[in-house]
Backbone bond lengths (Angstrom), bond angles and torsions (degrees), N, CA, C in turn:
res aa  C-N    CA-C-N  psi(-1)  N-CA   C-N-CA  omega(-1)  CA-C   N-CA-C  phi
1 M - - - 1.424 - - 1.528 111.02 -
2 D 1.356 116.84 -41.30 1.438 121.61 177.93 1.531 111.73 -58.90
3 A 1.326 114.15 -40.22 1.474 119.82 -178.72 1.548 110.33 -65.63
4 L 1.322 114.90 -38.85 1.442 119.86 177.49 1.538 112.16 -64.94
5 L 1.332 114.72 -42.59 1.459 119.45 177.10 1.496 111.31 -63.86
6 E 1.310 119.15 -41.48 1.477 122.37 176.95 1.498 110.28 -64.62
7 L 1.293 118.77 -40.45 1.453 122.55 178.46 1.540 110.98 -63.13
8 L 1.361 116.01 -41.39 1.450 119.94 178.43 1.529 111.23 -66.21
9 K 1.333 116.07 -35.25 1.488 119.79 178.53 1.508 110.47 -63.59
10 I 1.301 117.64 -28.50 1.468 121.30 -179.14 1.557 109.85 -89.68
11 V 1.312 117.70 -42.09 1.450 122.83 -173.17 1.554 111.17 -71.52
12 I 1.324 117.32 -44.21 1.473 120.08 -177.66 1.527 112.87 -62.11
13 P 1.343 119.90 -50.62 1.458 117.89 176.76 1.532 113.25 -63.75
14 A 1.323 115.60 -37.24 1.454 119.79 178.72 1.531 110.46 -63.17
15 S 1.338 116.48 -40.42 1.467 122.12 178.64 1.542 110.42 -64.11
16 I 1.326 116.12 -41.66 1.451 120.45 179.38 1.538 111.25 -64.52
17 V 1.358 114.56 -43.76 1.452 118.26 176.60 1.504 112.13 -63.25
18 L 1.335 116.67 -42.56 1.464 121.35 177.79 1.533 112.11 -62.03
19 Y 1.332 116.63 -42.47 1.466 121.02 177.68 1.548 111.05 -64.08
20 A 1.318 116.31 -41.79 1.475 120.49 178.60 1.506 109.37 -63.90
21 A 1.332 118.58 -41.76 1.443 121.25 -179.90 1.550 109.38 -66.61
22 Y 1.329 116.18 -38.63 1.481 119.82 175.48 1.518 111.48 -58.12
23 L 1.355 115.56 -46.90 1.483 119.59 -179.21 1.533 111.48 -63.63
24 L 1.325 117.19 -40.55 1.464 119.52 178.04 1.513 111.88 -63.97
25 V 1.314 116.68 -46.27 1.464 119.97 -178.63 1.539 109.54 -65.90
26 R 1.306 117.34 -40.49 1.459 121.42 179.34 1.529 110.36 -62.12
27 S 1.326 118.02 -48.25 1.457 120.20 179.69 1.524 111.30 -62.37
28 F 1.334 116.36 -38.81 1.434 120.95 178.15 1.539 110.60 -62.55
29 L 1.339 117.51 -44.51 1.442 121.32 179.53 1.509 111.82 -66.73
30 V 1.303 117.93 -38.27 1.483 121.00 178.09 1.504 110.96 -62.63
31 K 1.332 115.64 -44.32 1.481 120.02 178.04 1.510 110.57 -65.09
32 E 1.304 117.67 -40.45 1.478 122.56 179.36 1.523 109.74 -62.97
33 I 1.314 117.50 -43.65 1.459 121.99 179.34 1.523 109.03 -62.91
34 E 1.317 118.77 -45.50 1.447 121.81 178.67 1.520 112.68 -60.45
35 L 1.360 116.34 -39.96 1.462 120.53 177.55 1.529 110.34 -63.62
36 R 1.316 115.81 -41.50 1.479 120.62 178.98 1.511 109.45 -63.15
37 K 1.326 117.52 -43.52 1.489 120.58 178.17 1.476 111.36 -60.88
38 L 1.306 118.06 -43.55 1.445 121.95 178.06 1.532 110.99 -63.01
39 D 1.311 116.41 -40.08 1.456 119.90 178.35 1.530 110.64 -65.17
40 V 1.298 117.08 -44.44 1.453 120.74 178.47 1.550 110.76 -62.60
41 R 1.337 117.16 -41.27 1.434 121.83 179.14 1.513 111.21 -64.54
42 A 1.343 117.20 -40.68 1.444 121.97 179.18 1.551 109.87 -63.85
43 R 1.311 116.74 -45.38 1.453 120.36 177.84 1.529 111.46 -63.45
44 S 1.316 115.44 -38.26 1.473 120.71 178.07 1.513 110.21 -64.26
45 I 1.313 116.77 -43.08 1.493 120.52 179.65 1.523 109.51 -64.73
46 E 1.322 118.00 -38.78 1.468 120.90 177.13 1.488 111.50 -59.32
47 T 1.325 117.80 -35.13 1.447 121.96 -177.83 1.533 110.93 -83.61
48 I 1.335 116.78 -45.61 1.450 120.83 -173.57 1.517 112.85 -79.69
49 L 1.313 119.67 -32.82 1.448 121.88 -175.34 1.535 111.02 -54.28
50 P 1.344 118.06 -52.41 1.481 116.73 -179.74 1.534 112.20 -61.60
51 L 1.329 117.65 -36.20 1.473 119.74 178.58 1.533 111.97 -65.94
52 R 1.328 116.06 -39.88 1.458 118.86 177.21 1.518 112.59 -65.20
53 L 1.306 114.69 -44.71 1.467 117.58 177.86 1.501 111.67 -61.32
54 Q 1.318 116.73 -40.90 1.451 121.23 177.91 1.542 109.94 -64.47
55 A 1.299 118.31 -38.08 1.480 120.66 177.98 1.531 111.06 -64.04
56 Y 1.318 116.38 -44.80 1.471 119.66 177.16 1.531 110.98 -62.76
57 E 1.315 116.56 -39.43 1.450 121.77 178.32 1.545 110.11 -63.95
58 R 1.303 116.72 -43.70 1.488 120.70 -178.78 1.518 110.47 -67.69
59 I 1.331 117.25 -39.23 1.481 119.13 179.32 1.523 110.80 -67.64
60 T 1.312 115.84 -39.98 1.468 119.37 176.75 1.531 109.70 -62.72
61 L 1.302 117.67 -43.31 1.460 121.46 177.64 1.522 109.70 -62.84
62 F 1.313 119.33 -42.56 1.453 123.17 177.17 1.504 109.97 -56.36
63 L 1.343 116.71 -49.78 1.455 121.05 -178.44 1.542 110.82 -62.62
64 E 1.305 116.88 -41.65 1.451 119.62 177.48 1.529 111.84 -64.58
65 R 1.313 116.55 -41.30 1.467 120.49 179.43 1.517 114.34 -64.68
66 I 1.352 115.85 -31.10 1.478 117.85 -179.40 1.533 112.06 -94.30
67 S 1.314 118.43 -2.23 1.462 118.36 177.48 1.534 107.75 -61.18
68 P 1.316 118.07 139.81 1.441 120.98 -172.97 1.552 113.90 -51.96
69 G 1.328 117.53 -43.67 1.446 118.73 179.54 1.528 113.15 -58.29
70 N 1.296 116.61 -46.18 1.483 120.55 -178.70 1.514 111.99 -74.21
71 L 1.319 116.47 -41.32 1.468 121.20 -176.00 1.544 110.22 -66.00
72 L 1.333 115.83 -46.90 1.490 120.24 -176.56 1.514 110.75 -65.19
73 V 1.325 118.14 -42.08 1.456 122.14 -178.91 1.530 109.15 -67.11
74 R 1.324 117.19 -43.07 1.450 121.31 -175.32 1.560 111.48 -67.88
75 L 1.338 117.77 -35.02 1.451 120.68 -174.90 1.551 113.08 -102.68
76 S 1.280 116.61 1.94 1.457 121.33 -176.30 1.508 112.15 -62.04
77 V 1.350 115.01 129.71 1.470 122.57 175.71 1.527 105.28 -132.70
78 P 1.325 118.41 107.23 1.475 119.95 -178.98 1.520 111.84 -57.59
79 G 1.329 114.17 136.44 1.478 120.02 176.45 1.480 115.08 83.26
80 L 1.313 119.19 -4.20 1.469 122.11 178.97 1.529 107.96 -71.02
81 P 1.337 117.34 138.30 1.452 119.77 175.88 1.546 109.85 -61.05
82 A 1.334 114.69 144.47 1.447 121.14 -175.87 1.546 111.29 -57.80
83 K 1.327 117.51 -39.45 1.452 120.95 -177.18 1.551 110.75 -61.60
84 E 1.312 114.57 -44.17 1.494 118.40 178.85 1.563 109.31 -67.01
85 F 1.298 116.98 -38.73 1.457 120.58 179.75 1.544 109.48 -64.28
86 Q 1.323 116.44 -41.50 1.463 120.11 177.22 1.518 111.11 -59.33
87 Q 1.324 115.30 -46.23 1.466 119.33 179.14 1.501 112.42 -61.85
88 G 1.331 116.68 -39.84 1.456 121.14 175.13 1.482 113.58 -62.68
89 L 1.358 116.36 -42.83 1.459 120.82 178.97 1.546 109.32 -62.70
90 L 1.308 116.68 -49.89 1.481 119.71 -177.71 1.520 110.67 -63.20
91 S 1.338 118.34 -38.72 1.418 121.82 178.58 1.520 111.35 -63.16
92 E 1.331 115.99 -43.28 1.473 122.14 178.92 1.507 111.31 -62.53
93 I 1.322 118.39 -43.90 1.455 123.42 -179.43 1.543 108.41 -63.91
94 R 1.285 116.54 -46.34 1.476 118.55 -178.03 1.533 111.47 -66.82
95 N 1.327 116.42 -39.93 1.469 119.87 178.14 1.544 111.18 -62.87
96 E 1.322 115.19 -45.15 1.487 119.92 177.65 1.541 110.36 -60.01
97 Y 1.311 115.82 -43.42 1.448 120.86 -178.78 1.534 110.30 -65.54
98 N 1.306 116.43 -47.76 1.469 119.74 179.88 1.519 112.31 -61.57
99 H 1.301 115.30 -33.26 1.467 120.15 178.59 1.538 111.95 -68.97
100 N 1.331 117.33 -24.42 1.470 121.64 -175.35 1.525 113.56 -113.27
101 V 1.294 118.35 3.42 1.461 120.59 -173.81 1.526 113.31 -61.44
102 S 1.314 117.07 -29.74 1.475 121.01 -178.69 1.509 112.38 -69.21
103 Q 1.310 118.28 -14.80 1.467 120.91 -178.60 1.517 113.12 -70.98
104 Q 1.337 116.26 -11.53 1.441 119.56 -178.07 1.550 112.59 -65.35
105 V 1.300 118.11 -20.95 1.476 120.21 -179.24 1.523 110.67 -69.68
106 F 1.325 118.63 -18.12 1.480 120.43 -176.69 1.518 111.89 -99.49
107 M 1.305 120.15 2.00 1.450 120.16 -177.99 1.513 110.50 -131.86
108 S 1.330 114.96 167.56 1.450 119.61 -178.74 1.530 111.16 -69.67
109 E 1.327 115.87 157.19 1.461 120.50 179.36 1.512 110.96 -65.05
110 V 1.299 118.42 -33.57 1.467 121.48 178.76 1.545 110.02 -61.29
111 V 1.297 115.82 -48.22 1.500 119.58 -178.24 1.510 108.62 -66.81
112 W 1.327 117.73 -42.35 1.470 118.47 -179.28 1.513 110.92 -63.47
113 E 1.302 119.56 -38.11 1.463 122.69 176.28 1.504 110.40 -61.14
114 L 1.334 117.18 -42.19 1.481 119.66 177.91 1.520 111.03 -62.47
115 V 1.311 117.55 -38.83 1.486 120.89 178.75 1.556 108.72 -64.62
116 K 1.317 116.15 -45.80 1.484 119.02 179.44 1.539 109.98 -63.90
117 N 1.311 118.06 -42.73 1.473 121.10 -179.36 1.515 110.53 -63.88
118 A 1.333 117.61 -39.27 1.453 120.83 178.74 1.538 109.85 -60.96
119 K 1.312 115.96 -44.67 1.452 121.54 179.50 1.548 110.21 -62.38
120 E 1.306 115.23 -47.55 1.485 120.04 -177.72 1.534 110.28 -66.37
121 E 1.318 118.91 -36.20 1.455 121.74 178.90 1.521 109.84 -65.73
122 L 1.344 117.70 -41.11 1.445 119.00 178.27 1.528 111.48 -65.83
123 I 1.330 116.69 -39.35 1.480 119.19 176.79 1.524 109.51 -61.59
124 L 1.304 116.97 -40.16 1.450 121.40 179.34 1.527 111.37 -63.19
125 V 1.321 115.93 -43.64 1.482 121.04 178.44 1.491 109.95 -61.49
126 I 1.328 117.98 -45.13 1.480 122.08 179.53 1.496 110.54 -60.15
127 N 1.346 116.54 -47.39 1.488 120.33 -179.39 1.537 111.74 -65.92
128 E 1.317 116.89 -42.18 1.468 120.12 178.30 1.531 109.59 -62.84
129 S 1.320 117.29 -41.72 1.463 121.29 -178.55 1.529 109.70 -63.97
130 M 1.307 116.10 -42.50 1.471 119.52 178.80 1.516 109.74 -63.17
131 G 1.300 116.98 -39.38 1.448 120.46 -179.12 1.539 113.54 -64.20
132 E 1.294 115.83 -22.63 1.495 120.13 -178.96 1.514 113.10 -90.34
133 L 1.334 117.17 -3.31 1.485 120.38 -176.95 1.510 109.20 -103.78
134 D 1.337 115.52 155.81 1.446 119.43 177.48 1.565 111.52 -81.47
135 A 1.281 116.47 174.41 1.483 120.36 -173.71 1.509 113.04 -68.19
136 E 1.336 119.12 -23.53 1.452 121.81 -176.89 1.545 112.19 -92.12
137 A 1.309 118.56 5.46 1.462 121.75 -176.88 1.537 110.83 -64.21
138 T 1.347 114.29 153.21 1.452 119.20 -179.74 1.533 108.72 -106.91
139 S 1.323 113.88 176.64 1.449 119.14 178.19 1.533 112.62 -62.71
140 L 1.321 115.92 -30.36 1.440 120.23 177.26 1.524 110.82 -67.65
141 D 1.318 117.17 -40.97 1.484 121.27 176.13 1.538 110.17 -60.73
142 L 1.296 114.56 -43.99 1.465 119.60 -178.03 1.526 109.70 -66.68
143 S 1.305 116.83 -41.19 1.470 120.54 179.88 1.529 110.47 -60.53
144 K 1.322 115.50 -47.27 1.485 119.93 178.85 1.520 110.41 -59.19
145 K 1.310 117.03 -43.43 1.453 119.98 -177.36 1.535 111.06 -67.50
146 I 1.308 117.90 -39.23 1.454 122.89 178.56 1.535 109.15 -61.74
147 I 1.330 116.13 -50.56 1.443 120.18 -179.47 1.534 111.04 -59.08
148 E 1.342 115.11 -43.68 1.476 119.61 -179.16 1.535 108.91 -62.56
149 K 1.308 118.52 -49.53 1.476 121.57 -178.17 1.543 110.75 -64.16
150 Y 1.319 116.63 -39.44 1.458 119.84 -176.58 1.537 110.08 -69.52
151 M 1.325 116.09 -37.90 1.452 119.06 178.84 1.512 112.73 -67.99
152 N 1.336 115.99 -27.17 1.486 119.59 -178.42 1.519 112.83 -85.14
153 R 1.346 117.76 -0.39 1.447 121.08 175.83 1.522 109.15 -67.91
154 P 1.346 117.94 142.26 1.456 119.08 179.25 1.545 112.48 -65.03
155 V 1.308 117.17 -31.65 1.469 120.40 -179.20 1.522 108.18 -133.22
156 D 1.323 115.94 133.79 1.463 121.80 175.56 1.502 106.36 -81.46
157 A 1.352 117.22 99.21 1.459 122.66 -175.02 1.537 112.63 -60.28
158 I 1.325 116.98 -34.88 1.449 118.94 -178.79 1.522 110.52 -70.43
159 A 1.322 116.71 -46.49 1.458 120.06 177.97 1.514 111.70 -63.56
160 H 1.312 117.56 -35.53 1.469 122.15 176.93 1.531 110.70 -64.06
161 A 1.360 114.96 -44.58 1.450 120.15 -179.79 1.543 109.98 -64.30
162 I 1.314 116.84 -43.95 1.474 120.12 178.10 1.512 110.52 -60.12
163 S 1.323 116.77 -41.60 1.465 121.54 178.81 1.550 110.53 -61.27
164 K 1.311 117.15 -42.43 1.465 120.33 179.54 1.489 111.48 -68.21
165 V 1.314 117.25 -37.96 1.482 121.38 178.19 1.522 108.75 -61.15
166 K 1.327 116.40 -45.83 1.461 120.66 -179.99 1.534 110.91 -63.21
167 R 1.330 115.91 -42.16 1.454 120.10 179.28 1.519 111.34 -62.93
168 E 1.312 115.83 -40.58 1.470 119.74 179.70 1.539 110.62 -65.58
169 I 1.332 116.13 -39.30 1.457 119.34 176.37 1.503 109.89 -60.69
170 Q 1.330 118.10 -45.68 1.458 122.21 -178.74 1.525 110.91 -64.05
171 Q 1.321 117.68 -39.03 1.464 119.67 179.62 1.518 112.65 -70.71
172 T 1.332 114.82 -34.34 1.474 118.93 -178.04 1.495 110.58 -76.35
173 F 1.310 117.79 -37.50 1.457 119.02 -174.73 1.497 108.81 -115.67
């Protein structure tokens, strides 16, 4: 019995010291892991932040470039048949979109959907406008019709998308 008591006198304090050492090492390791996570996150932000800002910038530029006022002025060719002008407009919009489609990985799905919807709405306006013109119409006639139809829309989808892009940038940063 004395031997058991002596053994307990040694084992119990040793167990307490061992448990305390375990708790200290564990808390140290948890703090160290958290510091490493913060360091990795900081380095990640340093890398991704410029890419995200560039993506928002490119999408805003895309939306500005396809806005009817800018698009029609940039691609205007006097005397061009309306059908050829329509094809040129649609080709330009699709090319611009395809050039910027990868930017969606840097923004929310909601904002990306607004960008896609703005593009699709403009394509719809162009096609509807062309459908309302006769076969002899020129690019000028089509341009006027597009502007007229776009202005009569209840919501300017492109301006709305740009506004949401700006708001997302402000919320993110």
